[in-house]
MARVEXVEX-67698 format. One line per field, with one value per residue (C-alpha): residue in three letters; x, y, z. Coordinates in Angstrom, 3 decimals. Each point is the difference from the previous one (the first is absolute). Last residue first. Layout:
N
r	[ALA; ...]
px	[X; ...]
py	[Y; ...]
pz	[Z; ...]
***
This chain:
402
r	[ALA; SER; THR; VAL; ALA; GLU; SER; LYS; LYS; LEU; SER; PHE; LEU; ILE; LEU; ILE; SER; MET; LEU; LEU; PHE; PHE; MET; MET; LEU; TYR; TRP; ASN; THR; ASP; PHE; GLY; PHE; LYS; GLU; VAL; VAL; GLN; MET; GLY; ILE; LEU; PRO; ALA; PHE; ILE; HIS; ALA; LEU; SER; PHE; SER; MET; THR; TYR; LEU; ALA; MET; TYR; ALA; GLY; LYS; ASN; LYS; ASN; LYS; ALA; ARG; GLN; LEU; ALA; PHE; ALA; ASN; SER; PHE; PRO; PHE; SER; ILE; MET; GLU; GLY; PHE; SER; VAL; ALA; LEU; MET; GLY; LEU; ILE; VAL; PHE; ILE; ALA; TRP; ASP; ALA; ILE; ASN; LEU; PHE; LEU; PHE; SER; LEU; ILE; ILE; LEU; ALA; ILE; GLY; TYR; ASN; ILE; LEU; LYS; ILE; THR; SER; LYS; GLY; SER; LYS; GLU; LEU; LYS; ALA; ILE; LEU; PRO; MET; GLU; PHE; VAL; VAL; ILE; VAL; PHE; GLY; ASN; LEU; PHE; PHE; ILE; LEU; GLY; ILE; GLU; LYS; PRO; SER; PHE; HIS; ILE; VAL; GLU; LYS; TYR; TYR; LEU; PRO; ILE; THR; SER; PHE; TYR; GLN; MET; PHE; THR; ILE; PHE; MET; LEU; LEU; ILE; ALA; LEU; PHE; PHE; LEU; LEU; TYR; ARG; LYS; ASP; LYS; TYR; PRO; SER; LYS; SER; SER; ASP; PRO; ARG; GLU; ASP; GLY; LYS; LEU; LYS; ARG; ALA; GLN; LYS; LYS; ASP; LEU; LEU; ILE; PRO; ILE; LEU; LEU; ALA; GLY; THR; ILE; CYS; THR; LEU; GLY; ASP; VAL; TRP; PHE; LEU; GLY; ASN; TYR; GLY; ILE; LEU; GLU; ILE; ILE; LEU; GLY; GLY; LEU; ALA; PRO; GLY; ILE; SER; PHE; GLY; LEU; ASN; ILE; ALA; LEU; ARG; ILE; LEU; THR; VAL; SER; ARG; THR; GLU; ASN; GLY; PRO; LYS; SER; TYR; ALA; SER; ILE; ALA; VAL; PHE; ILE; ALA; PRO; ARG; PHE; MET; ASP; ALA; ILE; LEU; THR; LEU; ILE; PHE; VAL; GLY; ALA; CYS; LEU; THR; TRP; PHE; ALA; HIS; PHE; TYR; GLN; LEU; GLY; ILE; PHE; ILE; PHE; GLY; SER; SER; PHE; LEU; SER; TRP; LEU; MET; ILE; PRO; TYR; PHE; GLY; ILE; ARG; ASP; SER; PHE; ARG; GLY; GLY; LEU; TYR; SER; GLY; LEU; LEU; SER; GLY; ILE; GLY; PHE; PHE; MET; MET; ILE; TRP; GLY; ILE; ASP; LYS; PHE; SER; PHE; GLY; LEU; ASP; ASP; LYS; LEU; TYR; ILE; SER; LEU; PHE; PRO; ILE; VAL; MET; THR; GLY; ALA; ARG; ASN; ILE; PHE; THR; VAL; PHE; ALA; LEU; LEU; TRP; VAL; GLU; LYS; SER; LEU; GLY; LYS; PHE; SER; GLU; ALA; TYR; LYS; PHE; ILE; LEU; ASN; ARG; MET]
px	[-76.555; 1.853; -0.462; 0.989; 2.863; 2.825; -1.503; 0.419; -3.343; -1.770; 1.064; -1.360; -3.287; -0.311; 0.920; -2.515; -2.793; 0.835; -0.287; -3.397; -1.245; 1.138; -1.871; -3.124; 0.292; 0.268; -3.178; -1.836; 0.962; -1.492; -3.303; -0.916; 1.316; -2.575; -2.424; 2.659; 2.435; -2.658; -1.168; 3.536; 1.254; -3.040; -0.503; 3.620; 0.501; -2.461; 0.124; 3.780; -0.031; -1.647; 2.628; 2.732; -2.008; 0.481; 3.758; -0.529; -2.334; 2.522; 2.654; -2.382; -1.365; 3.475; 1.317; 3.571; 1.667; -0.298; -1.758; 2.676; -0.274; -3.809; 0.179; 2.526; -2.195; -3.035; 2.091; 1.102; -3.565; -1.194; 2.827; 0.063; -3.691; -0.892; 2.412; -1.190; -3.627; 0.881; 1.565; -2.896; -2.546; 1.917; 0.221; -3.774; -0.731; 2.490; -1.942; -3.296; 1.189; 0.190; 3.609; 3.542; -0.943; -1.590; 3.072; 2.232; -2.168; 0.703; 3.719; 0.265; -1.571; 2.717; 2.711; -1.655; 0.364; 3.692; 0.382; -1.491; 2.495; 2.922; -1.249; -0.269; 3.573; 0.747; 1.190; -2.180; -1.454; -2.777; -0.624; -0.817; -2.494; -1.506; -0.512; -1.418; -2.575; -0.843; -0.598; -3.440; -1.816; 1.547; -0.993; -3.561; -0.406; 1.050; -2.014; -3.074; 0.505; -0.336; -3.014; -1.767; 0.586; -1.531; -3.087; -0.334; 0.071; 3.197; -0.129; 3.803; -0.233; -2.882; -0.317; 3.618; 1.102; -2.589; 1.428; 3.464; -0.776; -0.820; 0.883; 2.826; 1.179; 0.761; 3.245; 1.329; -0.670; 1.325; 3.404; 0.297; -0.904; 2.552; 2.778; -1.104; -0.266; 3.507; 1.313; -1.853; 1.461; 3.512; -0.597; -1.412; -1.406; -3.596; 0.408; 0.135; 2.586; 0.295; -3.767; 0.362; -3.363; -0.498; 0.658; -1.222; -0.989; -1.592; 0.375; -1.743; -2.899; -0.379; 0.141; -2.847; -2.090; 0.392; -0.470; -2.422; -3.368; 0.677; 1.076; -2.758; -2.758; 2.027; 0.517; -3.747; -0.735; 2.388; -1.580; -3.470; 0.994; 1.658; -2.886; -2.610; 1.935; 0.488; -3.710; -0.759; 1.953; -2.592; -1.863; 1.239; 2.557; 1.419; 0.097; 1.936; 2.617; 0.249; 0.556; 3.102; 0.894; -0.138; 1.654; 3.327; -0.138; -0.530; 2.996; 1.826; -0.575; 0.806; 3.207; 0.812; -0.372; 2.286; 2.502; 0.079; 0.793; 2.611; 1.691; -0.185; 1.332; 3.454; -1.144; -3.450; -2.878; -2.751; 1.036; 1.209; -3.092; -2.207; 1.783; -0.726; -3.620; -0.367; 1.576; -2.780; -3.063; -0.175; -0.708; -3.663; -0.974; 1.418; -0.756; -3.722; -0.154; 1.580; -2.166; -3.139; 1.065; 0.894; -3.179; -2.072; 1.729; -0.725; -3.552; -0.769; 0.485; -2.218; 2.704; 2.305; -2.161; 1.150; 3.648; -0.498; -1.379; 3.051; 2.362; -1.094; 0.755; 3.283; 1.421; -1.357; 1.881; 3.282; 0.319; -0.899; 2.828; 2.765; 0.755; -1.199; 2.828; 2.171; -3.021; -1.786; 2.667; 0.257; -3.765; -0.241; 2.531; -1.514; -3.496; 1.146; 1.546; -2.886; -2.515; 2.040; 0.312; -3.728; -0.476; 2.219; -2.145; -2.943; 2.102; 1.171; -3.540; -1.125; 2.675; -0.827; -3.638; -2.666; -3.017; -1.070; -0.273; 2.508; 2.608; -0.046; -0.438; 2.912; 2.245; -1.086; 0.389; 3.416; -0.978; -3.491; 0.865; 2.111; -2.017; 2.762; 2.204; -1.621; -0.133; 3.609; 1.172; -1.557; 1.767; 3.332; -0.239; -0.591; 3.073; 2.051; -1.269; 1.098; 3.570; 1.773; 2.759; -0.990; -1.882; 2.795; 0.252; -3.532; 1.011; 3.262; -1.915; -2.505; 2.867; 1.704; -3.245; -0.332]
py	[-105.536; -3.261; -3.369; 1.125; 2.214; -2.253; -0.213; -3.356; -1.098; 2.504; -1.879; -3.209; 1.801; 0.838; -3.572; -1.518; 2.225; -0.961; -3.666; 0.759; 1.637; -3.070; -2.320; 2.113; -0.388; -3.771; -0.037; 2.104; -2.399; -2.872; 1.824; 0.417; 1.976; 2.657; 0.019; -1.004; 2.652; 2.737; -1.088; -0.111; 3.275; 2.053; -1.940; 0.478; 3.530; 1.954; -1.960; -0.131; 3.795; -0.154; -2.393; 2.334; 2.856; -1.699; 0.643; 3.536; 0.713; -1.504; 2.434; 2.974; -0.793; -0.508; 3.265; -0.279; -0.878; -3.710; -0.553; -2.224; -2.371; -0.057; -0.908; -2.784; -1.341; -0.168; -1.864; -2.289; -0.655; -0.685; -2.191; -2.690; -0.583; 0.465; -2.636; -2.418; 0.540; -0.006; -3.446; -1.399; 1.338; -1.559; -3.343; 0.089; 0.885; -2.675; -2.614; 1.178; -0.959; 2.156; -0.993; 1.385; 3.621; 0.724; -1.451; 2.447; 2.858; -1.018; -0.485; 3.625; 0.986; -2.030; 1.913; 3.264; -1.003; -0.768; 3.350; 1.846; -1.778; 1.092; 3.602; 0.057; -1.219; -3.309; 0.075; -2.962; 1.704; 1.728; -3.315; -1.709; 2.659; 0.016; -3.775; 0.117; 2.638; -1.475; -3.681; -0.533; 3.134; -0.228; -3.649; 0.716; 3.029; -1.868; -3.100; 2.211; 1.189; -3.610; -0.428; 2.973; -1.455; -3.270; 1.833; 1.952; -3.349; -1.165; -0.958; -0.159; 1.864; 2.502; 0.291; -0.170; 1.957; 2.678; 0.271; 0.192; 2.853; 2.794; -0.377; -2.534; 1.885; 2.766; -1.810; 0.489; 3.714; 0.201; -1.387; 2.369; 2.936; -1.165; 0.187; 3.442; 1.359; -1.313; 1.922; 3.087; -0.527; -0.114; 3.215; 1.977; 3.165; -1.333; -1.184; 3.687; 1.157; 3.604; 0.320; -0.285; -0.844; 1.425; -1.681; 1.883; -3.053; -2.915; -2.189; 2.619; 0.192; -3.794; 0.094; 2.502; -2.226; -2.994; -3.252; -2.731; 1.764; 2.693; -2.739; -2.517; 1.948; 0.029; -3.771; -0.512; 2.208; -2.053; -3.219; 1.266; 0.797; -3.339; -1.913; 1.896; -0.315; -3.737; -0.563; 1.368; -2.878; -2.684; -1.257; -3.540; -0.755; 3.521; 0.068; -3.286; 1.334; 3.180; -1.935; -1.583; 3.317; 1.886; -2.453; -0.150; 3.746; 0.793; -2.121; 1.450; 3.604; -0.692; -1.778; 2.940; 2.336; -2.296; -0.044; 3.802; -0.018; -2.724; 2.142; 3.188; -1.548; 1.583; 3.040; -0.551; 0.338; 2.584; 2.694; -2.295; -2.151; 3.112; 1.116; -3.441; 0.321; 3.330; -1.352; -2.640; 1.893; 2.336; -3.256; -0.122; 3.464; -0.201; -3.735; 0.580; 3.055; -1.906; -3.106; 2.150; 1.919; -3.154; -1.662; 2.991; -0.212; -3.699; -0.126; -2.098; 2.259; -1.054; -2.208; 3.034; 1.620; -2.280; 0.450; 3.785; -0.007; -1.825; 2.160; 3.052; -1.444; -1.659; 3.082; 2.277; -1.691; -0.807; 3.528; 1.555; -1.905; 0.247; 3.677; 3.312; 0.848; -3.096; -2.307; 2.252; -0.589; -3.724; -0.534; 2.241; -2.098; -3.299; 1.190; 1.122; -3.388; -1.972; 1.936; -0.710; -3.680; -0.626; 1.967; -2.627; -2.718; 1.372; 0.014; -3.592; -1.137; 1.581; -1.957; -3.289; 0.530; 1.200; -2.141; 1.675; -3.067; -2.297; 2.370; 2.910; -2.335; -2.183; 3.084; 1.201; -3.333; 0.601; 3.676; -0.439; -1.961; 2.459; -0.195; -1.642; 2.799; 2.737; -1.955; -1.130; 3.553; 1.242; -2.808; 0.707; 3.676; -1.053; -2.253; 2.877; 2.234; -2.475; 0.083; -3.076; -1.413; -3.657; -1.380; -2.278; -1.580; -1.415; -1.943; -1.089; -1.302; -1.844; -1.699; -0.933; -1.521; -2.004]
pz	[123.458; 0.240; -1.659; -3.518; 1.175; -1.168; -3.489; -1.712; 1.426; -2.234; -3.154; 1.545; 0.644; -3.695; -1.015; 2.442; -1.329; -3.589; 0.990; 1.535; -3.204; -1.999; 2.381; -0.514; -3.765; 0.388; 2.124; -2.595; -2.774; 2.007; 0.552; -3.650; -2.974; -0.906; 2.977; 2.533; -1.267; 0.156; 3.465; 1.390; -1.418; 0.993; 3.237; 1.137; -1.365; 2.121; 3.274; -0.466; -0.032; 3.409; 1.368; -1.234; 1.526; 3.383; -0.228; -1.289; 2.926; 2.418; -1.185; -0.008; 3.469; 1.426; -1.398; 1.265; 3.304; -0.886; -3.339; -1.555; 2.954; -0.226; -3.711; 0.668; 2.809; -2.251; -2.593; 2.828; 1.102; -3.587; -1.326; 2.697; 0.762; -3.664; -1.213; 2.677; -1.056; -3.712; 0.380; 2.059; -2.502; -2.900; 1.817; 0.574; -3.643; -1.049; 1.991; -1.552; -3.482; -3.110; -0.686; 0.201; -0.726; 3.387; 1.732; -1.899; 1.257; 3.620; -0.732; -1.137; 3.340; 1.745; -1.884; 1.090; 3.649; -0.384; -1.787; 2.978; 2.260; -2.188; 0.049; 3.804; 0.340; 1.702; 3.607; 0.918; 3.081; -1.939; -1.789; 3.307; 1.144; -3.511; 0.101; 3.547; -1.082; -3.405; 0.796; 1.565; -1.158; -3.472; -0.450; 1.162; -2.272; -3.130; 0.940; 0.496; -3.575; -1.160; 2.311; -1.587; -3.452; 1.227; 1.301; -3.264; -1.897; -1.702; -3.674; -0.473; -3.324; 0.283; 3.791; 1.163; -3.072; 0.811; 3.538; -1.657; -2.398; 2.467; 3.679; -0.287; -3.088; 2.493; 0.882; -3.523; -0.045; 3.582; -0.994; -2.953; 2.267; 2.580; -2.590; -1.211; 3.569; 0.822; -2.995; 1.299; 3.480; -1.381; -1.940; 2.952; -1.572; -0.150; 3.604; 1.001; 2.496; -1.257; 0.416; 3.767; 1.564; 3.480; 3.314; 3.063; 1.990; -1.866; 3.062; 2.123; -2.448; 0.068; 3.801; 0.062; -2.279; 2.342; -1.917; 1.140; 0.270; -2.610; -2.486; 0.814; -1.762; -3.228; 0.140; 0.499; -3.035; -2.126; 1.353; -0.941; -3.576; -0.723; 1.585; -2.033; -3.262; 0.507; 0.624; -3.453; -1.598; 0.721; 3.076; 0.718; -2.752; 0.010; 3.817; 0.070; -2.410; 2.048; 3.223; -1.538; -1.649; 3.309; 2.408; -1.821; -0.667; 3.650; 0.979; -2.993; 0.986; 3.658; -1.049; -2.262; 2.973; 2.009; -2.878; -0.109; 3.717; -0.592; -2.649; 2.099; 3.217; 0.058; 1.969; 1.551; -2.407; 0.610; -2.463; -2.790; 0.411; -0.155; -3.187; -1.464; 1.148; -1.795; -3.206; -0.138; 1.231; -3.004; -1.805; 1.064; -1.244; -3.532; -0.050; 0.435; -2.255; -2.911; 0.578; -0.101; -3.106; -1.949; 1.266; -1.126; -3.384; -0.578; 1.365; 3.092; 3.033; 2.939; 1.545; 0.251; 2.688; 2.822; -0.959; -0.129; 3.551; 1.314; -2.063; 1.993; 3.445; -0.963; -1.710; 2.723; 2.830; -1.749; -1.387; 3.364; 1.751; -2.637; 0.553; -1.444; -2.398; -0.487; 0.228; -2.518; -2.635; 0.690; -0.203; -3.067; -1.916; 1.132; -0.924; -3.448; -0.735; 1.543; -2.080; -3.124; 0.982; 0.422; -3.225; -1.647; 1.559; -1.965; -3.162; 0.463; 0.751; -3.281; -1.924; 1.740; -0.970; 2.435; 0.879; 3.258; 2.233; -1.679; -1.447; 2.457; 2.973; -1.194; -0.300; 3.457; 1.796; 1.607; 0.663; 1.485; 3.134; 1.913; 3.199; 2.019; -1.363; 2.096; 3.248; -0.549; -0.687; 3.240; 1.881; -1.713; 0.914; 3.609; -0.082; -1.453; 2.806; 2.671; -1.315; -1.355; 2.215; -0.199; -3.008; -1.271; 3.463; -0.319; -3.123; 1.641; 3.024; -2.216; -1.844; 3.282; 1.284; -3.236]
***
């Protein structure tokens, strides 16, 4: 046990102070992320929307996220990541609080669009910050630390969120989400030196000749990651409804299932990534290992409508996520070296944003017409396509280098 604890602590060594501070701000922000896992249930149970209407509302969630990711990367290249991170968190906090007062279909579409437009400008900015603050060779572990902070917050958030729903209702989630965003924004100028951020940025200017949109390998990678994210986003759209409608879990039990995801990632991800980095395996091969585990998670959901398979599915997707996500982040950062970091990371985060658009639209439509099981098989097909695309990239000698 002592040796295990030592190895766990060893995996954190060498990371810069600034990366730790970014992780702390991220944890405060994500600990309040209680609305998102329950959003589809809130729209159906509290507001009475159909599966089809929920799919359209979640589509606007994705459109706002897509535009926000693009603008966040563009502005990070031009004015720096620091002000983008600060104002994105601060503004989205107030929008979260206000969203609870929107009940009509079109006002909700508009409100969700504006929320994710502002909130997701933060994502490419923090990736650029990681690239700037990380010590050479530590980019993957720095990304992993940020993910650990996200998942630690995310494991606490839904568990508390389920309790809040049962005690005071859904409105409490919007208040907590908003206030934690504002708290995160207030911590940035306290913990991170603005002058140092400017110094790190230096005199770099975007080079349009090094655009990610002209990088063919990166575009193939983008397509593969998009397919992976579309399937993963089922855990925030159709799967919470599956837990409620088919497995008959309560909000508290759904929160605990998501807590399991965050807990497993917090405990295992950092030492696992540290070990896999030393394995000598290519980044693409490691991403594919993670995707294979996500396929297994959907296979468990199709075996039987039993709670044990829900738990096994969550464990499988948790390990798949903790392998495929950090190494896909690392691949994007590697391709972005000495290029337009904001633009590259914006395109990477836009794949997640596009998944917000297509995942609920595809998932909700398939569930409504053909049922949950058919949707899980479709997601497994998407993941197999992702593996094949990445396998074709692996044949290139330059796939793991900029």
